[in-house]
C-alpha positions as CSV (number, residue, x, y, z in Angstrom):
1,M,0.0,0.0,0.0
2,A,1.5,3.3,-1.1
3,R,1.9,6.0,1.6
4,G,-1.5,7.8,2.1
5,T,-5.0,6.9,3.3
6,P,-5.1,3.3,4.4
7,S,-7.6,0.9,2.8
8,K,-10.7,0.3,4.8
9,Q,-10.8,-3.3,3.7
10,P,-8.8,-6.1,5.4
11,R,-6.2,-6.5,2.7
12,T,-2.4,-7.0,2.6
13,A,-0.3,-4.9,0.3
14,M,0.6,-6.9,-2.8
15,M,-0.8,-10.1,-1.6
16,K,-4.1,-11.8,-1.0
17,R,-5.1,-12.3,2.7
18,R,-5.3,-16.0,2.9
19,P,-3.7,-18.8,4.9
20,G,-0.6,-20.5,3.4
21,K,3.0,-21.2,4.0
22,P,4.8,-17.8,4.7
23,R,8.0,-18.9,3.1
24,R,6.2,-19.7,-0.2
25,E,4.1,-16.5,0.0
26,W,6.9,-14.1,0.5
27,R,8.6,-15.6,-2.6
28,T,5.4,-14.7,-4.6
29,T,5.3,-11.3,-3.1
30,T,9.0,-10.6,-4.0
31,A,8.4,-11.7,-7.6
32,S,5.5,-9.2,-7.9
33,S,6.6,-6.3,-5.8
34,D,9.6,-5.4,-8.1
35,S,7.1,-4.3,-10.8
36,L,4.6,-2.8,-8.4
37,V,6.8,-0.6,-6.1
38,R,7.4,2.8,-7.7
39,S,7.5,5.0,-4.5
40,Q,7.6,4.9,-0.7
41,Y,5.0,2.4,0.6
42,A,3.8,0.7,3.7
43,I,2.5,-2.8,4.1
44,L,-0.8,-3.4,5.9
45,A,-1.1,-7.1,6.7
46,H,-4.0,-8.8,8.3
47,S,-3.9,-12.3,9.9
48,A,-1.8,-14.8,7.9
49,G,-0.9,-12.0,5.7
50,A,1.3,-10.5,8.6
51,L,3.3,-13.7,8.6
52,A,3.9,-13.6,4.8
53,A,4.8,-9.9,5.0
54,A,7.3,-10.5,7.8
55,R,9.0,-13.2,5.7
56,F,9.0,-10.8,2.8
57,I,10.6,-8.1,4.8
58,T,13.3,-10.2,6.5
59,N,14.2,-12.5,3.6
60,T,14.2,-10.1,0.7
61,R,16.6,-7.6,2.2
62,T,19.6,-9.6,1.4
63,S,18.4,-11.6,-1.6
64,S,16.9,-8.7,-3.8
65,P,17.4,-5.0,-4.5
66,I,13.7,-4.4,-4.0
67,E,13.0,-1.3,-1.8
68,M,11.7,-2.3,1.6
69,P,8.5,-0.9,3.1
70,A,8.9,2.3,5.1
71,A,6.4,1.1,7.6
72,F,4.5,-2.2,8.5
73,V,1.1,-2.7,10.1
74,W,0.8,-6.2,11.6
75,V,-2.9,-6.9,12.3
76,D,-4.2,-9.5,14.8
77,L,-2.2,-12.7,14.8
78,D,0.5,-14.2,17.0
79,P,4.0,-14.7,15.6
80,L,3.7,-18.3,16.8
81,V,0.2,-19.3,15.8
82,P,-1.3,-21.5,18.5
83,R,-1.8,-25.2,17.6
84,W,-5.6,-24.9,18.0
85,Q,-5.8,-22.2,15.3
86,V,-3.7,-24.3,12.9
87,D,-6.0,-27.2,13.5
88,Y,-9.0,-25.0,12.9
89,F,-7.7,-24.1,9.5
90,H,-7.1,-27.7,8.7
91,Q,-10.7,-28.5,9.7
92,G,-12.0,-25.8,7.4
93,V,-11.1,-27.6,4.2
94,A,-14.8,-28.6,3.6
95,S,-16.0,-25.1,4.1
96,V,-13.5,-23.7,1.6
97,A,-14.3,-26.3,-1.0
98,R,-18.1,-25.9,-0.6
99,I,-20.2,-24.4,-3.3
100,F,-22.8,-22.0,-2.0
101,P,-26.0,-21.8,-4.2
102,T,-26.3,-18.0,-3.5
103,I,-24.2,-15.2,-2.1
104,D,-26.6,-14.9,0.8
105,D,-25.8,-18.6,1.6
106,A,-22.1,-17.7,1.9
107,L,-22.9,-14.6,4.0
108,R,-24.8,-16.4,6.7
109,G,-21.7,-18.0,8.4
110,F,-19.8,-14.7,8.4
111,R,-22.8,-12.8,9.9
112,R,-23.0,-15.4,12.8
113,I,-19.2,-15.0,13.6
114,Y,-18.9,-11.2,13.0
115,P,-22.4,-9.7,13.9
116,N,-20.9,-6.3,14.4
117,I,-19.9,-5.7,10.8
118,P,-22.5,-3.6,8.9
119,D,-24.3,-5.7,6.4
120,D,-23.3,-3.7,3.4
121,R,-19.6,-3.8,4.3
122,L,-19.7,-7.5,5.1
123,R,-21.5,-8.3,1.8
124,S,-18.9,-6.3,-0.2
125,F,-16.0,-8.2,1.6
126,V,-17.6,-11.6,1.1
127,I,-18.4,-11.0,-2.6
128,E,-14.8,-10.0,-3.3
129,G,-13.7,-13.3,-1.8
130,L,-16.1,-15.4,-4.0
131,R,-15.9,-16.7,-7.6
132,Q,-18.8,-18.0,-9.6
133,V,-18.7,-21.6,-10.6
134,D,-21.1,-24.2,-11.9
135,G,-23.9,-24.5,-9.4
136,G,-23.2,-21.3,-7.4
137,W,-20.3,-19.5,-5.7
138,R,-17.0,-20.8,-4.2
139,M,-14.4,-19.0,-2.0
140,K,-11.2,-17.9,-3.7
141,L,-9.1,-20.0,-1.5
142,D,-7.1,-23.2,-2.0
143,P,-8.5,-26.2,0.0
144,A,-5.0,-27.8,-0.2
145,T,-3.5,-24.8,1.4
146,Y,-5.9,-24.9,4.2
147,E,-5.3,-28.6,4.8
148,T,-1.5,-28.3,4.9
149,W,-1.0,-24.9,6.5
150,E,1.9,-24.8,9.0
151,P,3.0,-21.3,9.6
152,G,6.0,-21.9,11.7
153,D,7.5,-19.7,14.4
154,L,8.3,-16.2,13.3
155,R,9.5,-15.0,16.7
156,P,13.2,-15.5,15.7
157,V,12.9,-13.2,12.7
158,L,11.1,-10.3,14.4
159,P,14.4,-8.4,15.4
160,R,15.2,-8.2,11.7
161,V,12.1,-6.2,10.9
162,A,13.8,-2.9,10.8
163,C,11.0,-0.6,9.6
164,P,8.6,1.0,12.1
165,T,5.8,-1.5,12.9
166,L,2.3,-0.8,14.2
167,V,0.8,-3.9,15.9
168,L,-3.1,-3.7,15.9
169,R,-5.4,-6.1,17.7
170,G,-9.0,-6.1,18.6
171,S,-9.8,-6.1,22.4
172,E,-12.4,-8.9,21.8
173,S,-10.3,-11.0,19.4
174,I,-9.7,-14.6,20.3
175,V,-6.9,-14.8,17.7
176,T,-4.2,-12.6,19.3
177,S,-3.1,-13.7,22.7
178,A,-1.4,-11.7,25.5
179,E,1.6,-14.0,24.9
180,G,1.6,-13.1,21.2
181,V,1.4,-9.4,21.9
182,A,4.3,-9.7,24.3
183,A,6.4,-11.6,21.8
184,L,5.8,-8.9,19.2
185,S,6.6,-6.2,21.7
186,D,9.8,-7.9,22.7
187,G,10.9,-9.0,19.3
188,L,10.2,-6.0,17.0
189,P,12.9,-3.3,17.5
190,N,10.7,-0.3,16.5
191,R,7.2,-1.0,17.3
192,E,4.0,0.5,18.7
193,V,1.0,-1.6,19.9
194,R,-2.6,-0.4,19.7
195,E,-5.7,-2.1,20.8
196,I,-9.0,-1.3,19.1
197,R,-11.7,-1.3,21.8
198,G,-14.6,-3.7,20.9
199,G,-12.8,-5.1,17.8
200,S,-12.7,-8.8,17.0
201,H,-10.3,-10.5,14.5
202,M,-12.1,-8.6,11.8
203,L,-11.4,-5.1,13.4
204,L,-10.6,-3.6,10.0
205,L,-14.2,-4.0,8.9
206,E,-15.8,-3.4,12.3
207,H,-13.9,-0.1,13.1
208,P,-12.5,1.1,9.8
209,E,-12.5,4.8,10.8
210,E,-10.6,4.2,14.1
211,V,-8.1,1.8,12.4
212,S,-7.5,4.3,9.6
213,Q,-6.9,7.0,12.1
214,A,-4.5,4.9,14.1
215,I,-2.5,4.1,10.9
216,R,-2.4,7.6,9.8
217,E,-1.2,8.9,13.1
218,F,1.5,6.1,13.2
219,I,2.8,6.8,9.6
220,R,2.9,10.6,10.2
221,A,4.9,10.1,13.4
222,H,7.4,7.7,11.9
223,L,7.9,8.9,8.3
224,P,9.2,12.2,7.0
């Protein structure tokens, strides 16, 4: 994401927000970023995207002449993902492979889990993540990736994230733990931690104005 107004959607700069192996995803990011980066930029990375972004930042510095981000926003995930969350992804293979007859059918599950996201905003987000297939709609996610996702432990690489980093979490999120926040605080050399009151794992959709303001303030404070 180029420096400026942050997106109000939960996206990761130059990459899709999806589970996967961070080592593989940072290579994809590196291959595409050389043609995309033309000016100073920041990376906003939500959930598993934060792991891939951290790999990109720490592995690309010595292997490629690509300009590194001026700032990094890590949103709601532990650097060592708890085993129960990894197992949860593995168990989600059937849902990812499912064909929904209508968009509303796909929306129902999201509404149950995230009741505080306004309907129009949630609908827009879900539609963006669907593709039309024979018989209905299917998520733009790879079931095989869900089945084999093993994110690894990113705590050892955190000290190599040199750019200013804003860690965001929702106060009601069950995804980021107190131990995870402590690991990020201890490992990242130049970081600020902000908690969005009332936010869940999808705080970017629940509180876009507050999140945008926090990111703007962070970027203005750390970038010339």
